[in-house]
N, CA, C and O atoms as a DFTB+ gen file, in Angstrom:
308 C
 N C O
     1  1     -99.058     -43.546      -2.600
     2  2     -99.432     -42.200      -2.247
     3  2     -99.189     -41.266      -3.424
     4  3     -98.416     -41.577      -4.331
     5  1     -99.846     -40.143      -3.397
     6  2     -99.756     -39.204      -4.504
     7  2     -98.819     -38.055      -4.157
     8  3     -98.659     -37.691      -2.992
     9  1     -98.219     -37.505      -5.168
    10  2     -97.354     -36.347      -4.979
    11  2     -98.190     -35.089      -5.162
    12  3     -98.861     -34.919      -6.180
    13  1     -98.144     -34.228      -4.187
    14  2     -98.872     -32.963      -4.246
    15  2     -97.931     -31.931      -4.859
    16  3     -96.826     -31.727      -4.356
    17  1     -98.360     -31.277      -5.943
    18  2     -97.500     -30.261      -6.557
    19  2     -97.100     -29.188      -5.540
    20  3     -97.871     -28.858      -4.639
    21  1     -95.906     -28.659      -5.693
    22  2     -95.387     -27.689      -4.732
    23  2     -96.259     -26.452      -4.585
    24  3     -96.305     -25.854      -3.509
    25  1     -96.951     -26.059      -5.649
    26  2     -97.762     -24.843      -5.575
    27  2     -99.179     -25.099      -5.068
    28  3     -99.980     -24.167      -4.990
    29  1     -99.502     -26.350      -4.721
    30  2    -100.841     -26.706      -4.254
    31  2    -100.781     -27.104      -2.786
    32  3     -99.936     -27.901      -2.377
    33  1    -101.690     -26.535      -2.001
    34  2    -101.815     -26.884      -0.601
    35  2    -103.176     -27.536      -0.386
    36  3    -104.209     -26.993      -0.781
    37  1    -103.162     -28.702       0.241
    38  2    -104.393     -29.450       0.522
    39  2    -104.456     -29.660       2.021
    40  3    -103.471     -30.044       2.651
    41  1    -105.630     -29.402       2.585
    42  2    -105.783     -29.551       4.030
    43  2    -107.176     -30.088       4.328
    44  3    -108.159     -29.660       3.724
    45  1    -107.250     -31.024       5.260
    46  2    -108.531     -31.455       5.801
    47  2    -108.723     -30.686       7.099
    48  3    -107.897     -30.766       8.008
    49  1    -109.812     -29.945       7.177
    50  2    -110.098     -29.125       8.354
    51  2    -110.665     -30.031       9.438
    52  3    -111.824     -30.442       9.383
    53  1    -109.836     -30.329      10.412
    54  2    -110.153     -31.320      11.433
    55  2    -111.455     -31.010      12.172
    56  3    -112.218     -31.920      12.494
    57  1    -111.707     -29.735      12.439
    58  2    -112.920     -29.359      13.169
    59  2    -114.189     -29.563      12.344
    60  3    -115.283     -29.636      12.903
    61  1    -114.055     -29.655      11.016
    62  2    -115.219     -29.810      10.143
    63  2    -115.417     -31.237       9.649
    64  3    -116.535     -31.621       9.304
    65  1    -114.343     -32.028       9.612
    66  2    -114.422     -33.386       9.062
    67  2    -115.281     -34.270       9.966
    68  3    -115.097     -34.298      11.182
    69  1    -116.230     -34.996       9.347
    70  2    -117.098     -35.922      10.075
    71  2    -116.672     -37.366       9.861
    72  3    -117.257     -38.269      10.459
    73  1    -115.675     -37.608       9.026
    74  2    -115.193     -38.963       8.801
    75  2    -116.057     -39.808       7.891
    76  3    -115.989     -41.036       7.945
    77  1    -116.858     -39.188       7.065
    78  2    -117.728     -39.929       6.152
    79  2    -116.895     -40.742       5.169
    80  3    -117.259     -41.874       4.849
    81  1    -115.801     -40.197       4.689
    82  2    -114.854     -40.953       3.883
    83  2    -115.041     -40.906       2.383
    84  3    -114.376     -41.657       1.669
    85  1    -115.921     -40.054       1.874
    86  2    -116.069     -39.949       0.414
    87  2    -114.742     -39.586      -0.240
    88  3    -114.398     -40.126      -1.291
    89  1    -114.003     -38.682       0.372
    90  2    -112.715     -38.274      -0.196
    91  2    -111.756     -39.458      -0.246
    92  3    -111.017     -39.608      -1.219
    93  1    -111.753     -40.296       0.779
    94  2    -110.863     -41.464       0.815
    95  2    -111.237     -42.476      -0.259
    96  3    -110.367     -43.111      -0.854
    97  1    -112.528     -42.620      -0.503
    98  2    -112.976     -43.559      -1.547
    99  2    -112.666     -43.028      -2.950
   100  3    -112.292     -43.795      -3.837
   101  1    -112.822     -41.724      -3.146
   102  2    -112.631     -41.131      -4.467
   103  2    -111.161     -40.890      -4.810
   104  3    -110.774     -41.005      -5.973
   105  1    -110.337     -40.556      -3.809
   106  2    -108.906     -40.287      -4.039
   107  2    -108.079     -40.936      -2.923
   108  3    -107.512     -40.239      -2.082
   109  1    -108.014     -42.260      -2.919
   110  2    -107.320     -42.950      -1.830
   111  2    -105.816     -42.716      -1.792
   112  3    -105.177     -43.019      -0.784
   113  1    -105.247     -42.195      -2.845
   114  2    -103.812     -41.903      -2.832
   115  2    -103.532     -40.526      -2.241
   116  3    -102.381     -40.200      -1.951
   117  1    -104.565     -39.721      -2.061
   118  2    -104.404     -38.390      -1.489
   119  2    -104.930     -38.351      -0.056
   120  3    -104.307     -37.743       0.815
   121  1    -106.079     -38.999       0.195
   122  2    -106.703     -38.970       1.518
   123  2    -106.684     -40.359       2.137
   124  3    -106.977     -41.353       1.473
   125  1    -106.337     -40.414       3.410
   126  2    -106.319     -41.668       4.157
   127  2    -107.052     -41.449       5.474
   128  3    -107.325     -40.317       5.875
   129  1    -107.361     -42.549       6.130
   130  2    -108.033     -42.471       7.420
   131  2    -107.019     -42.187       8.516
   132  3    -105.982     -42.842       8.611
   133  1    -107.338     -41.205       9.336
   134  2    -106.479     -40.851      10.458
   135  2    -107.152     -41.228      11.767
   136  3    -107.993     -42.126      11.817
   137  1    -106.770     -40.532      12.813
   138  2    -107.338     -40.788      14.131
   139  2    -108.836     -40.526      14.135
   140  3    -109.329     -39.634      13.445
   141  1    -109.544     -41.315      14.922
   142  2    -110.991     -41.178      15.098
   143  2    -111.736     -41.257      13.776
   144  3    -112.806     -40.664      13.636
   145  1    -111.189     -41.979      12.802
   146  2    -111.792     -42.212      11.485
   147  2    -111.929     -40.949      10.637
   148  3    -112.661     -40.943       9.646
   149  1    -111.236     -39.892      11.017
   150  2    -111.276     -38.661      10.224
   151  2    -110.272     -38.768       9.092
   152  3    -109.282     -39.493       9.198
   153  1    -110.524     -38.050       8.014
   154  2    -109.625     -38.066       6.865
   155  2    -108.444     -37.140       7.104
   156  3    -108.562     -36.107       7.762
   157  1    -107.314     -37.532       6.559
   158  2    -106.110     -36.701       6.578
   159  2    -105.463     -36.787       5.208
   160  3    -105.716     -37.727       4.454
   161  1    -104.635     -35.815       4.888
   162  2    -103.901     -35.825       3.623
   163  2    -102.727     -36.789       3.774
   164  3    -101.966     -36.720       4.740
   165  1    -102.598     -37.685       2.803
   166  2    -101.528     -38.683       2.829
   167  2    -100.179     -38.020       2.587
   168  3    -100.099     -36.941       2.001
   169  1     -99.142     -38.672       3.038
   170  2     -97.795     -38.203       2.749
   171  2     -97.585     -38.218       1.242
   172  3     -98.186     -39.024       0.531
   173  1     -96.758     -37.350       0.773
   174  2     -96.526     -37.290      -0.671
   175  2     -95.798     -38.530      -1.156
   176  3     -95.045     -39.153      -0.407
   177  1     -96.021     -38.879      -2.390
   178  2     -95.409     -40.058      -2.974
   179  2     -94.854     -39.782      -4.351
   180  3     -94.468     -38.657      -4.669
   181  1     -94.818     -40.815      -5.160
   182  2     -94.172     -40.762      -6.465
   183  2     -95.062     -40.226      -7.589
   184  3     -94.554     -39.691      -8.574
   185  1     -96.335     -40.358      -7.455
   186  2     -97.255     -40.187      -8.564
   187  2     -98.019     -38.865      -8.451
   188  3     -98.590     -38.577      -7.399
   189  1     -98.039     -38.066      -9.506
   190  2     -98.819     -36.829      -9.513
   191  2    -100.311     -37.149      -9.587
   192  3    -100.697     -38.241     -10.002
   193  1    -101.129     -36.208      -9.190
   194  2    -102.565     -36.361      -9.328
   195  2    -103.138     -35.127     -10.001
   196  3    -102.475     -34.094     -10.092
   197  1    -104.360     -35.240     -10.468
   198  2    -105.038     -34.171     -11.182
   199  2    -105.646     -33.184     -10.178
   200  3    -106.521     -33.554      -9.396
   201  1    -105.192     -31.954     -10.200
   202  2    -105.669     -30.948      -9.257
   203  2    -107.157     -30.672      -9.484
   204  3    -107.890     -30.448      -8.520
   205  1    -107.612     -30.683     -10.725
   206  2    -109.033     -30.462     -10.996
   207  2    -109.888     -31.568     -10.378
   208  3    -110.978     -31.305      -9.871
   209  1    -109.395     -32.796     -10.423
   210  2    -110.107     -33.908      -9.782
   211  2    -110.145     -33.696      -8.269
   212  3    -111.160     -33.964      -7.628
   213  1    -109.056     -33.221      -7.711
   214  2    -109.003     -32.942      -6.288
   215  2    -110.044     -31.893      -5.904
   216  3    -110.728     -32.039      -4.891
   217  1    -110.165     -30.854      -6.694
   218  2    -111.167     -29.812      -6.431
   219  2    -112.569     -30.410      -6.488
   220  3    -113.404     -30.094      -5.641
   221  1    -112.840     -31.263      -7.462
   222  2    -114.152     -31.920      -7.550
   223  2    -114.428     -32.758      -6.312
   224  3    -115.537     -32.733      -5.779
   225  1    -113.434     -33.493      -5.855
   226  2    -113.599     -34.311      -4.644
   227  2    -113.860     -33.413      -3.440
   228  3    -114.700     -33.735      -2.599
   229  1    -113.152     -32.294      -3.350
   230  2    -113.366     -31.368      -2.239
   231  2    -114.804     -30.859      -2.225
   232  3    -115.395     -30.693      -1.158
   233  1    -115.368     -30.612      -3.406
   234  2    -116.757     -30.164      -3.481
   235  2    -117.741     -31.230      -3.010
   236  3    -118.854     -30.893      -2.605
   237  1    -117.361     -32.506      -3.051
   238  2    -118.271     -33.570      -2.604
   239  2    -118.346     -33.678      -1.091
   240  3    -119.250     -34.327      -0.565
   241  1    -117.422     -33.060      -0.387
   242  2    -117.414     -33.146       1.073
   243  2    -118.650     -32.453       1.635
   244  3    -118.847     -31.261       1.399
   245  1    -119.486     -33.181       2.376
   246  2    -120.731     -32.585       2.864
   247  2    -120.520     -31.459       3.879
   248  3    -121.415     -30.635       4.073
   249  1    -119.366     -31.410       4.521
   250  2    -119.102     -30.359       5.501
   251  2    -118.074     -29.342       5.027
   252  3    -117.605     -28.519       5.812
   253  1    -117.724     -29.396       3.751
   254  2    -116.717     -28.485       3.192
   255  2    -115.442     -28.494       4.033
   256  3    -114.875     -27.447       4.343
   257  1    -115.004     -29.709       4.395
   258  2    -113.860     -29.872       5.293
   259  2    -112.523     -29.964       4.558
   260  3    -111.486     -30.167       5.189
   261  1    -112.537     -29.818       3.239
   262  2    -111.300     -29.907       2.472
   263  2    -110.985     -28.536       1.882
   264  3    -111.798     -27.948       1.168
   265  1    -109.802     -28.045       2.193
   266  2    -109.332     -26.774       1.638
   267  2    -108.280     -27.083       0.573
   268  3    -107.373     -27.886       0.794
   269  1    -108.415     -26.438      -0.578
   270  2    -107.445     -26.605      -1.661
   271  2    -107.030     -25.211      -2.119
   272  3    -107.866     -24.386      -2.489
   273  1    -105.724     -24.966      -2.087
   274  2    -105.210     -23.662      -2.493
   275  2    -104.058     -23.867      -3.473
   276  3    -103.327     -24.855      -3.397
   277  1    -103.915     -22.944      -4.366
   278  2    -102.756     -22.918      -5.262
   279  2    -102.101     -21.564      -5.066
   280  3    -102.722     -20.520      -5.267
   281  1    -100.839     -21.600      -4.669
   282  2    -100.092     -20.368      -4.362
   283  2    -100.895     -19.470      -3.413
   284  3    -100.903     -18.249      -3.570
   285  1    -101.563     -20.074      -2.435
   286  2    -102.312     -19.333      -1.431
   287  2    -103.714     -18.934      -1.818
   288  3    -104.468     -18.445      -0.977
   289  1    -104.091     -19.133      -3.094
   290  2    -105.435     -18.767      -3.545
   291  2    -106.377     -19.946      -3.441
   292  3    -106.051     -21.049      -3.881
   293  1    -107.559     -19.715      -2.853
   294  2    -108.558     -20.751      -2.693
   295  2    -109.072     -21.210      -4.061
   296  3    -109.520     -20.388      -4.860
   297  1    -109.009     -22.507      -4.333
   298  2    -109.497     -23.044      -5.606
   299  2    -110.947     -23.475      -5.541
   300  3    -111.498     -23.924      -6.546
   301  1    -111.581     -23.351      -4.382
   302  2    -112.960     -23.805      -4.217
   303  2    -113.978     -22.684      -4.262
   304  3    -115.158     -22.920      -4.001
   305  1    -113.562     -21.484      -4.583
   306  2    -114.527     -20.374      -4.593
   307  2    -115.161     -20.206      -5.940
   308  3    -115.995     -19.320      -6.123
């Protein structure tokens, strides 16, 4: 699993996620399959990840179901 920096908040918006799984394929250490095949953010782990890569993956979500914020500011705008 990946370690999420303290100043970064990542959320999968459950009402918007369709479970397509692109995020899980592109960043399997950050996103995992949860209930009903929807994506969820994995528990934090030992290894840091690239926040810019995370933002790119969030943009690939067809339903814009991934929210990424740094210190409360939306990084996807």
